[in-house]
N, C-alpha and C positions, 0 to 999 in steps of 0.2 A: 358549563363547559362547552367549548365550541368544537371540540374534536380535532383541533389542529395540534400538531406536535410543536411545543414551545422551544425545542432545541433546534438550532440551526446546524445542519450537516454540511461539512466541507468535503469537497472532492479534491483529492490530492493525486497528482499524476507524476510518475517517476520513470526515468530512463534507467534500465537495469541491464546487467549482463546475464540474466536468467534466460537460458536458451533451450531448456529441456524440462520435461515433466518431472524428472528426477530433482532438478534444482527447485522447481515449484514446491515439491514435497518437502524439501529441506527448509524452506521458509514458511510453509503452511502452519506449522506449530507455533512459530514466533508470532505471525500475524493474528492467528486465531486467539492467542493468549492475551492480546491487547484489548481490554474491554471497550476502549473508545472506538474501535473499528466495528462498523456495522456490516460492511461488505468489502470484499477485495477481489480482484482478478488480474490475471496476466494476459496480455495479447502477445503471444510468442510469434505471431505472423508479422507483426510490425517490426520495422528495421531497428527500432529502439527498445524492443522487448518491454513494452509498457506495463507498468504496475499501476492500477487504478484503485484508490482506496476511498471509501465513503466513511467519514469518521466525524466525531464530535470532539473538538478541542484537542486535536492531536497535532503536534509540531512536526512539520516536514523534516526538520533536522534530526528529530528523535527517530523517525522511521529510517532515515539514512544511516544513522549510527547503529541502530539495531541490526540492520541487514549487513552493514559493513563489518560488524563484529563477528559475523560468521562467514566472512569472505565473499559476500555478494556485493558487486558494484551497484550503487544506487545514487541517482542524482535527480532532484526535483526539476520538473519542467514547468516553465511558465506557460499559461494558456490564456 
């Protein structure tokens, strides 16, 4: 065993309309419940209210649809 993780992690970046800690709390349960997500965070100081997700095998469209289902605007950003 070489000690390296054989799974490749993807970094997904989204523009959102999450502007407050209250909205972060609203989506926290949803994001935490997705086992493919290893880490996530919001940058509420960025003009696009960035959501950054580190995950394995998670579709950006799925993240968008989950957040949009609870009234959160979310759009993947290319980087």
